[in-house]
C-alpha atoms as a printed R data frame, in Angstrom:
   type eleno elety resid chain resno       x       y       z
1  ATOM     1    CA   UNK     A     1   8.203  -8.320  -7.881
2  ATOM     2    CA   UNK     A     2   6.215  -8.728 -11.115
3  ATOM     3    CA   UNK     A     3   7.844  -7.776 -14.366
4  ATOM     4    CA   UNK     A     4   6.399  -6.570 -17.620
5  ATOM     5    CA   UNK     A     5   7.651  -9.765 -19.301
6  ATOM     6    CA   UNK     A     6   5.145 -11.909 -17.372
7  ATOM     7    CA   UNK     A     7   1.692 -12.496 -18.868
8  ATOM     8    CA   UNK     A     8  -0.204  -9.279 -18.275
9  ATOM     9    CA   UNK     A     9  -3.687  -7.817 -18.218
10 ATOM    10    CA   UNK     A    10  -4.685  -4.244 -18.907
11 ATOM    11    CA   UNK     A    11  -6.037  -2.105 -16.084
12 ATOM    12    CA   UNK     A    12  -7.394   1.366 -16.758
13 ATOM    13    CA   UNK     A    13  -7.591   3.734 -13.803
14 ATOM    14    CA   UNK     A    14  -8.282   7.403 -13.280
15 ATOM    15    CA   UNK     A    15  -5.737   9.200 -11.143
16 ATOM    16    CA   UNK     A    16  -5.668  12.760  -9.839
17 ATOM    17    CA   UNK     A    17  -3.890  15.253 -12.086
18 ATOM    18    CA   UNK     A    18  -1.304  15.996  -9.399
19 ATOM    19    CA   UNK     A    19  -0.407  12.317  -9.119
20 ATOM    20    CA   UNK     A    20  -0.171  12.051 -12.904
21 ATOM    21    CA   UNK     A    21   2.247  14.969 -12.866
22 ATOM    22    CA   UNK     A    22   4.364  13.289 -10.202
23 ATOM    23    CA   UNK     A    23   4.397  10.090 -12.243
24 ATOM    24    CA   UNK     A    24   5.453  12.011 -15.353
25 ATOM    25    CA   UNK     A    25   8.279  13.646 -13.415
26 ATOM    26    CA   UNK     A    26   9.388  10.298 -12.051
27 ATOM    27    CA   UNK     A    27   9.480   8.757 -15.529
28 ATOM    28    CA   UNK     A    28  11.694  11.603 -16.681
29 ATOM    29    CA   UNK     A    29  13.981  11.375 -13.665
30 ATOM    30    CA   UNK     A    30  14.348   7.590 -13.646
31 ATOM    31    CA   UNK     A    31  14.157   6.873 -17.365
32 ATOM    32    CA   UNK     A    32  11.571   4.184 -16.620
33 ATOM    33    CA   UNK     A    33   8.171   4.055 -18.270
34 ATOM    34    CA   UNK     A    34   4.841   4.670 -16.537
35 ATOM    35    CA   UNK     A    35   3.801   1.039 -16.744
36 ATOM    36    CA   UNK     A    36   6.929  -0.227 -15.005
37 ATOM    37    CA   UNK     A    37   6.654   2.362 -12.228
38 ATOM    38    CA   UNK     A    38   2.934   1.742 -11.764
39 ATOM    39    CA   UNK     A    39   3.312  -2.042 -11.659
40 ATOM    40    CA   UNK     A    40   6.095  -1.743  -9.078
41 ATOM    41    CA   UNK     A    41   4.088   0.656  -6.902
42 ATOM    42    CA   UNK     A    42   0.927  -1.461  -7.099
43 ATOM    43    CA   UNK     A    43   2.838  -4.670  -6.328
44 ATOM    44    CA   UNK     A    44   4.400  -3.065  -3.236
45 ATOM    45    CA   UNK     A    45   1.015  -1.773  -2.080
46 ATOM    46    CA   UNK     A    46  -0.672  -5.158  -2.514
47 ATOM    47    CA   UNK     A    47   2.194  -6.920  -0.712
48 ATOM    48    CA   UNK     A    48   2.015  -4.570   2.284
49 ATOM    49    CA   UNK     A    49  -1.784  -4.653   2.495
50 ATOM    50    CA   UNK     A    50  -1.814  -8.450   2.247
51 ATOM    51    CA   UNK     A    51   0.794  -8.743   5.019
52 ATOM    52    CA   UNK     A    52  -1.117  -6.329   7.244
53 ATOM    53    CA   UNK     A    53  -4.425  -8.157   6.783
54 ATOM    54    CA   UNK     A    54  -2.763 -11.498   7.559
55 ATOM    55    CA   UNK     A    55  -1.226 -10.045  10.735
56 ATOM    56    CA   UNK     A    56  -4.578  -8.683  11.859
57 ATOM    57    CA   UNK     A    57  -6.310 -12.005  11.175
58 ATOM    58    CA   UNK     A    58  -3.619 -13.859  13.142
59 ATOM    59    CA   UNK     A    59  -3.982 -11.438  16.060
60 ATOM    60    CA   UNK     A    60  -7.767 -11.861  16.069
61 ATOM    61    CA   UNK     A    61  -7.394 -15.650  16.109
62 ATOM    62    CA   UNK     A    62  -4.939 -15.395  19.020
63 ATOM    63    CA   UNK     A    63  -7.316 -13.112  20.901
64 ATOM    64    CA   UNK     A    64 -10.230 -15.459  20.241
65 ATOM    65    CA   UNK     A    65  -8.141 -18.240  21.839
66 ATOM    66    CA   UNK     A    66  -7.498 -15.978  24.843
67 ATOM    67    CA   UNK     A    67  -3.804 -15.567  24.081
68 ATOM    68    CA   UNK     A    68  -2.955 -12.223  25.675
69 ATOM    69    CA   UNK     A    69   0.150 -10.833  27.310
70 ATOM    70    CA   UNK     A    70   0.148 -11.095  31.074
71 ATOM    71    CA   UNK     A    71   0.194  -7.981  33.256
72 ATOM    72    CA   UNK     A    72   3.811  -8.804  34.095
73 ATOM    73    CA   UNK     A    73   4.780  -8.990  30.390
74 ATOM    74    CA   UNK     A    74   3.056  -5.674  29.660
75 ATOM    75    CA   UNK     A    75   4.707  -3.967  32.620
76 ATOM    76    CA   UNK     A    76   8.114  -5.359  31.615
77 ATOM    77    CA   UNK     A    77   7.661  -4.027  28.094
78 ATOM    78    CA   UNK     A    78   6.826  -0.520  29.274
79 ATOM    79    CA   UNK     A    79   9.621  -0.584  31.860
80 ATOM    80    CA   UNK     A    80  12.092  -1.513  29.133
81 ATOM    81    CA   UNK     A    81  11.238   1.677  27.259
82 ATOM    82    CA   UNK     A    82  10.892   3.778  30.411
83 ATOM    83    CA   UNK     A    83   7.210   4.497  29.816
């Protein structure tokens, strides 16, 4: 997770008033500043989005190679969960 002690760049964004209010409340509750909370939230978002995109790309590559579950594997999966 990035920290505010690493080299940084400024990013200006417009956020909805309701979200700004939630951020203000969170700073009060946690005692952390807006920058720290925003950096943490953005880092988590980017990490999750990056992971998801990589998983999708991997799945597409597998599909392009014809790597699919067999009918037996699919049926076994659904039987396991009583579907």
